[in-house]
C-alpha positions in Angstrom: -44.3 -19.3 18.0 -42.4 -22.6 18.2 -43.7 -23.3 21.8 -47.3 -22.6 20.7 -47.0 -24.8 17.6 -45.6 -27.6 19.8 -48.5 -27.2 22.3 -51.1 -27.3 19.5 -49.4 -30.2 17.8 -49.6 -32.2 21.0 -53.3 -31.5 21.4 -54.4 -32.4 17.8 -55.5 -35.9 18.8 -58.3 -34.3 20.8 -60.0 -33.4 17.6 -61.4 -35.7 15.0 -60.3 -35.2 11.3 -62.1 -32.2 10.0 -62.8 -31.0 13.6 -62.5 -27.3 14.2 -59.7 -26.0 16.5 -60.4 -23.1 19.0 -60.6 -19.7 17.4 -57.6 -17.4 17.2 -59.1 -15.2 19.9 -59.5 -18.1 22.3 -55.9 -19.2 21.6 -54.6 -15.7 22.2 -56.4 -15.5 25.6 -55.5 -19.1 26.6 -51.7 -18.9 25.8 -51.3 -15.2 26.4 -49.6 -14.6 23.0 -50.2 -12.1 20.2 -52.6 -12.8 17.2 -49.5 -12.8 15.0 -48.0 -15.6 17.0 -51.2 -17.6 16.8 -51.4 -17.0 13.0 -47.8 -18.2 12.5 -48.2 -21.2 14.7 -51.3 -22.3 12.7 -49.5 -21.7 9.4 -46.6 -23.9 10.6 -49.0 -26.7 11.4 -50.6 -26.2 8.0 -47.2 -26.4 6.3 -46.7 -29.7 8.0 -50.1 -31.0 6.7 -51.6 -31.3 10.2 -54.2 -28.6 10.0 -56.1 -26.8 7.2 -56.9 -23.1 7.5 -60.0 -21.6 5.8 -60.2 -17.8 5.7 -63.2 -16.6 7.6 -63.9 -20.0 9.0 -61.0 -20.9 11.2 -58.5 -23.8 11.5 -59.4 -27.5 11.3 -57.5 -30.7 11.8 -56.5 -32.1 8.4 -58.4 -35.1 7.0 -56.4 -38.3 6.8 -55.3 -39.0 3.2 -57.7 -41.5 1.7 -57.1 -44.4 -0.7 -58.5 -42.3 -3.5 -55.7 -39.7 -3.0 -52.5 -41.7 -3.6 -49.3 -40.0 -2.4 -47.7 -40.5 -5.8 -44.4 -42.2 -6.6 -41.3 -39.9 -6.8 -38.8 -42.7 -6.7 -38.1 -42.3 -10.4 -36.4 -39.0 -9.6 -33.4 -40.7 -8.0 -32.4 -42.0 -11.5 -33.0 -38.7 -13.2 -31.1 -36.7 -10.5 -28.1 -39.1 -10.5 -26.6 -37.9 -13.8 -22.9 -37.0 -13.5 -21.9 -33.5 -14.4 -19.4 -33.0 -17.2 -16.9 -30.2 -17.7 -18.5 -27.9 -20.3 -17.7 -24.2 -20.9 -20.4 -21.9 -19.8 -21.2 -18.8 -21.9 -23.2 -16.1 -20.3 -25.0 -13.8 -22.8 -27.4 -11.3 -21.2 -28.2 -9.3 -24.3 -31.6 -10.8 -24.8 -32.5 -10.0 -21.2 -31.1 -6.5 -21.4 -33.3 -5.8 -24.5 -36.3 -6.2 -22.2 -34.8 -4.4 -19.1 -32.9 -1.5 -20.7 -34.7 1.9 -20.4 -34.7 3.8 -23.7 -33.7 7.5 -23.9 -36.2 10.1 -22.7 -39.0 10.6 -25.2 -38.8 7.1 -26.7 -42.1 5.1 -26.4 -41.5 1.8 -24.7 -42.9 -1.1 -26.8 -40.2 -3.3 -25.2 -41.2 -3.1 -21.5 -41.7 -6.3 -19.6 -43.5 -4.7 -16.6 -46.7 -2.8 -15.9 -46.8 1.0 -16.4 -46.5 2.8 -13.1 -50.1 3.8 -13.3 -51.1 0.1 -13.3 -48.8 -0.8 -10.4 -50.4 -1.0 -6.9 -48.0 1.6 -5.5 -50.3 2.8 -2.7 -51.2 -0.8 -1.6 -47.5 -1.7 -1.8 -46.5 1.3 0.4 -49.2 0.5 2.9 -48.2 -3.2 3.0 -44.6 -2.4 3.5 -45.4 0.0 6.3 -47.6 -2.6 8.1 -45.0 -5.3 7.6 -42.2 -3.2 9.1 -44.1 -2.9 12.3 -44.8 -6.6 12.7 -43.0 -8.2 15.7 -39.8 -9.9 14.4 -40.2 -8.5 10.9 -36.5 -7.7 10.6 -35.3 -11.0 12.0 -34.2 -14.0 10.0 -37.0 -15.9 8.3 -37.3 -19.6 7.9 -35.0 -20.8 5.1 -37.9 -22.1 3.0 -40.0 -18.9 3.5 -42.7 -17.7 5.9 -45.2 -20.6 6.4 -48.2 -18.3 5.7 -46.7 -17.2 2.4 -45.9 -20.7 1.4 -49.4 -21.7 2.2 -50.8 -18.9 0.1 -48.8 -19.9 -2.9 -49.8 -23.6 -2.3 -53.5 -22.7 -2.4 -52.9 -21.1 -5.8 -51.5 -24.3 -7.2 -54.6 -26.4 -6.5 -54.7 -30.1 -6.2 -52.8 -31.7 -3.4 -50.0 -29.1 -3.3 -49.2 -28.2 0.3 -47.1 -25.5 1.9 -44.4 -28.1 2.6 -43.9 -28.4 -1.2 -43.1 -24.6 -1.6 -39.9 -22.7 -1.5 -40.0 -18.9 -1.5 -37.4 -17.4 -3.9 -36.3 -13.9 -5.0 -38.3 -13.7 -8.2 -39.1 -16.0 -11.1 -35.7 -15.7 -12.7 -34.0 -17.0 -9.5 -36.5 -19.8 -9.3 -35.8 -20.9 -12.9 -32.1 -20.7 -12.3 -32.4 -22.9 -9.2 -34.6 -25.4 -11.0 -32.3 -25.8 -14.0 -29.2 -26.0 -11.9 -30.8 -28.6 -9.7 -32.4 -30.8 -12.4 -30.0 -30.8 -15.3 -26.3 -31.6 -15.2 -23.9 -29.3 -17.0 -23.2 -30.4 -20.5 -26.5 -32.1 -20.9 -29.4 -31.0 -23.2 -32.5 -29.1 -22.0 -35.6 -28.9 -24.0 -37.2 -25.4 -24.4 -40.1 -24.1 -26.3 -39.3 -22.4 -29.6 -39.5 -19.5 -29.5 -39.1 -18.8 -25.7 -38.1 -16.2 -23.2 -34.5 -15.0 -23.8 -33.8 -15.0 -20.0 -34.4 -18.7 -20.0 -32.0 -19.3 -22.8 -29.4 -17.2 -20.9 -30.0 -19.2 -17.7 -29.5 -22.5 -19.6 -26.3 -21.4 -21.3 -24.9 -20.0 -18.1 -25.5 -23.3 -16.4 -23.5 -25.1 -19.1 -26.6 -26.7 -20.7 -27.4 -27.2 -24.4 -30.8 -25.7 -25.3 -32.8 -27.8 -27.8 -35.8 -26.2 -29.4 -39.3 -27.8 -29.5 -41.7 -25.8 -31.7 -45.0 -24.4 -30.4 -48.1 -23.4 -32.2 -51.3 -21.6 -31.1 -52.2 -24.6 -28.8 -48.7 -24.7 -27.2 -45.9 -27.2 -27.5 -46.6 -30.1 -29.8 -46.4 -33.4 -27.8 -45.3 -35.6 -30.7 -42.3 -33.2 -31.3 -41.6 -33.2 -27.6 -41.4 -37.0 -27.6 -39.1 -36.9 -30.6 -36.8 -34.4 -28.8 -36.7 -36.5 -25.6 -35.9 -39.6 -27.7 -33.2 -38.0 -29.8 -31.4 -36.1 -27.0 -31.9 -38.0 -23.8 -32.8 -34.8 -22.1 -34.2 -34.9 -18.5 -35.8 -31.5 -18.4 -38.4 -29.6 -20.5 -39.2 -26.0 -19.6 -42.6 -24.6 -20.7 -44.9 -21.6 -20.2 -48.3 -23.3 -20.6 -50.3 -20.1 -20.0 -49.9 -17.0 -22.3 -46.5 -18.1 -23.4 -43.7 -15.6 -23.9 -43.5 -14.5 -26.7 -46.3 -16.1 -28.7 -49.1 -15.8 -26.1 -50.2 -19.4 -26.7 -52.1 -21.4 -24.1 -51.3 -25.1 -23.9 -54.6 -26.8 -24.8 -56.5 -29.1 -22.5 -55.8 -32.1 -24.7 -52.1 -31.5 -24.7 -51.5 -30.8 -21.1 -51.7 -34.4 -19.8 -49.8 -35.5 -22.9 -46.9 -33.3 -22.0 -46.7 -34.7 -18.5 -47.2 -38.3 -19.6 -44.4 -37.9 -22.2 -42.0 -36.5 -19.7 -42.8 -39.2 -17.2 -42.2 -41.9 -19.9 -38.7 -40.6 -20.5 -38.0 -40.1 -16.8 -37.8 -36.3 -17.2 -39.0 -33.2 -15.4 -41.3 -30.5 -16.7 -40.5 -27.0 -15.3 -43.8 -25.1 -15.5 -43.1 -21.3 -15.6 -46.6 -19.9 -14.7 -45.4 -16.3 -14.9 -48.5 -14.4 -15.9 -51.4 -16.2 -14.4 -52.4 -13.0 -12.6 -52.3 -11.0 -15.8 -55.2 -12.7 -17.5 -57.4 -10.3 -19.3 -61.1 -9.8 -18.3 -62.2 -11.7 -21.5 -60.0 -14.7 -20.9 -62.7 -16.9 -19.4 -61.8 -19.6 -16.7 -58.1 -20.4 -16.6 -56.8 -24.0 -16.6 -55.3 -25.0 -13.3 -51.5 -25.3 -13.1 -50.2 -28.6 -14.4 -48.7 -29.4 -11.0 -52.3 -29.6 -9.6 -52.8 -33.0 -11.4 -49.3 -34.4 -11.0 -48.8 -36.5 -7.9 -45.6 -38.1 -9.1 -43.3 -35.0 -9.0 -42.9 -34.7 -12.7 -43.9 -31.0 -12.7 -41.8 -28.4 -11.0 -43.8 -25.2 -10.7 -42.6 -21.6 -10.8 -45.0 -18.7 -10.0 -44.0 -15.1 -9.5 -45.8 -12.0 -8.2 -43.4 -9.5 -9.9 -45.3 -9.2 -13.3 -48.6 -8.4 -11.5 -47.1 -5.8 -9.1 -43.8 -4.1 -9.5 -40.3 -4.9 -10.9 -39.0 -4.6 -7.3 -41.4 -7.0 -5.6 -39.2 -9.9 -6.4 -41.0 -12.7 -4.6 -41.9 -16.1 -6.2 -42.6 -19.7 -5.4 -40.7 -22.8 -6.5 -42.9 -25.9 -6.0 -41.6 -29.5 -6.2 -42.0 -32.9 -4.6 -39.7 -35.8 -3.7 -35.9 -35.8 -3.8 -36.0 -32.9 -6.3 -37.4 -30.6 -3.6 -34.5 -31.4 -1.3 -32.0 -30.7 -4.0 -33.6 -27.4 -4.9 -33.8 -26.4 -1.3 -30.1 -27.0 -0.8 -29.2 -24.9 -3.9 -31.5 -22.1 -2.8 -29.8 -22.0 0.7 -26.3 -22.1 -0.7 -26.9 -19.5 -3.3 -29.2 -17.0 -1.5 -29.7 -18.1 2.2 -33.3 -16.7 2.2 -35.5 -14.0 0.8 -35.4 -10.9 3.1 -38.1 -11.2 5.7 -39.4 -7.6 5.3 -40.2 -8.4 1.7 -42.0 -11.6 2.5 -44.0 -9.9 5.3 -44.9 -7.0 2.9 -46.0 -9.6 0.3 -48.3 -11.3 2.8 -49.8 -7.9 3.8 -50.4 -7.1 0.2 -52.1 -10.3 -0.9 -54.3 -10.4 2.2 -55.5 -6.8 1.8 -58.9 -6.1 0.1 -57.0 -3.9 -2.4 -55.3 -6.9 -3.9 -58.3 -8.4 -5.7 -59.4 -4.9 -6.7 -55.9 -4.4 -8.3 -56.1 -7.7 -10.2 -59.5 -6.8 -11.6 -58.3 -3.4 -12.7 -55.2 -4.8 -14.4 -57.3 -7.4 -16.1 -59.5 -4.7 -17.7 -56.8 -2.3 -18.5 -54.5 -4.8 -20.2 -57.4 -6.0 -22.3 -58.1 -2.4 -23.4 -54.5 -1.7 -24.3 -54.2 -5.0 -26.1 -57.3 -4.2 -28.3 -56.0 -0.7 -28.9 -52.6 -1.9 -30.0 -53.9 -4.8 -32.1 -56.4 -2.5 -33.8 -53.8 0.2 -34.5 -51.4 -2.4 -36.0 -54.0 -3.9 -38.2 -55.0 -0.4 -39.6 -51.5 1.1 -39.9 -49.2 -1.9 -40.5 -51.2 -4.6 -42.3 -47.9 -6.0 -43.7 -46.9 -7.3 -40.2 -48.7 -10.6 -39.5 -50.4 -10.9 -36.2 -51.4 -14.6 -36.1 -52.6 -14.7 -32.5 -54.2 -12.1 -30.1 -53.8 -13.5 -26.6 -56.3 -13.2 -23.8 -53.6 -12.7 -21.2 -50.1 -11.4 -20.7 -48.7 -8.1 -21.9 -47.4 -8.4 -25.5 -48.1 -9.2 -29.1 -45.9 -11.4 -31.4 -45.6 -10.2 -35.0 -44.0 -11.8 -38.0 -42.2 -9.5 -40.5 -43.1 -9.9 -44.2 -41.0 -12.4 -46.2 -39.0 -11.6 -49.3 -37.7 -8.1 -48.4 -34.6 -7.9 -50.7 -31.4 -8.2 -48.7 -33.3 -7.7 -45.5 -34.7 -11.1 -44.5 -34.8 -12.6 -41.0 -32.3 -11.3 -38.5 -31.0 -8.6 -40.8 -34.6 -7.1 -41.1 -35.0 -7.2 -37.4 -31.7 -5.4 -36.7 -32.5 -2.8 -39.3 -36.0 -2.3 -38.0 -34.9 -2.1 -34.4 -32.4 0.7 -35.3 -34.9 2.6 -37.5 -37.6 2.3 -34.8 -35.2 3.9 -32.2 -34.5 6.7 -34.6 -38.2 7.2 -35.0 -38.7 7.3 -31.2 -40.1 3.9 -30.3 -38.3 0.9 -28.7 -39.2 -2.6 -29.9 -37.9 -6.1 -29.1 -36.4 -8.1 -32.0 -37.4 -11.7 -32.3 -34.0 -13.3 -32.8 -33.1 -13.6 -29.1 -36.2 -15.7 -28.5 -34.8 -18.6 -30.6 -32.0 -21.0 -29.7 -31.6 -22.1 -33.3 -32.2 -20.5 -36.7 -35.6 -18.8 -36.6 -38.1 -19.5 -39.4 -38.7 -15.8 -40.1 -38.1 -12.3 -38.7 -40.3 -11.3 -35.8 -40.8 -8.5 -33.3 -42.4 -8.5 -29.9 -44.4 -5.4 -28.9 -45.5 -4.9 -25.3 -48.6 -2.9 -24.3 -48.3 -3.2 -20.5 -45.8 -0.5 -20.0 -47.8 2.2 -21.9 -49.8 5.0 -20.4 -52.9 4.6 -22.6 -54.4 4.9 -26.0 -52.7 8.1 -27.1 -49.2 6.7 -26.4 -50.1 3.4 -28.2 -51.4 5.3 -31.3 -48.3 7.5 -31.4 -46.0 4.5 -31.0 -47.6 2.6 -33.8 -47.3 5.8 -36.0 -43.6 6.0 -35.3 -43.2 2.2 -36.0 -44.9 2.7 -39.3 -42.3 5.3 -40.2 -39.6 2.8 -39.4 -41.2 0.0 -41.3 -41.6 2.2 -44.4 -37.8 2.9 -44.2 -36.7 -0.7 -43.8 -39.4 -2.9 -45.3 -40.7 -0.5 -48.0 
């Protein structure tokens, strides 16, 4: 593959910008190599920004960057990345993560699952992809440290804007990508700004890295930019982590008006925004057009993007992308290599086979419909059976609902009510997720998160809500 890439690179000047290169079949015959070798050589050139590949059309010499497409200025990152580490104790608390990962006893209905029900996972497509991948030449060899060029290019296309394959690192799932990003961008002992409430796994990562989580409240339109600016000003933080699309746990979508404000605010304070785009492929079929990732309109390297395939496929397909620009990318690459070397090549090859297969888009359409159906069934059952639990927002993507417990329960407010309800729910045969682990400071009220993605269908949802009603009657009256 390297010799073919070198030959094609040397010949690029024969073609004008935008000019079409010979077809893959012509290159196979001319250089006497396999179609896979041709594909990988073109992907390597695409990763270098020298060619552009268009599915069904072929490969073309890349257009020269014009004056209307500035390269951006990442020099500010050198100041942000130069902070000295301080000796701070690191506490590792995995309880919030385990609450979402632990499997309840047999017969208990899982309202706490963070993954698709087996009937919604593309098991046949995954098996077929893994079989094809295992037969690829070199599939069991060592992959490039940054990931297969074709897979990096695929993730880059999903980011939109001027993101290229050279900006992408392949990681072992979103949790690994977030860990690498926080370790690389924030020095131990320093504050890190997080949405409040937020994903417990993120809080665990921050604390394990010796960081001090600082909450920034969100509402139904996402994080509030004026409070974000106040938090940057008060703490001197250099990193803000957000989930702008179907936030976990609230389901909020960062509004179009706030998105540029968040990036502008971070840039003003010389800080990074880590964009955890974890459920873009779990939009429901009534969501309408989705906003592009924030990194698509950020040429200056403020946004560091994380995107995983795990939620949309299977818990064991732990493949994700970490996207960055400038000196930050080099630091993240170094941490990735030191910590993990690389993502196993068979898993990357299988991922490529999966996302290129016709079954992939069919799977996404099916999941979009089925999650919307389950969401409506759970929301309807909760409103009928448990009107005392407030459901302020019904999301059009993701896999869960965020409910507020009633105020004023004698002796059972806030965390006490959550703990009691969690225990009563298990006794009744349904597993829920308490809200306390989603806050890094005192929560304003008691909450629970209920997932509908891990359920078989309407009958299981109805029975789970019935069991939850029994628990609520015991605890909340």
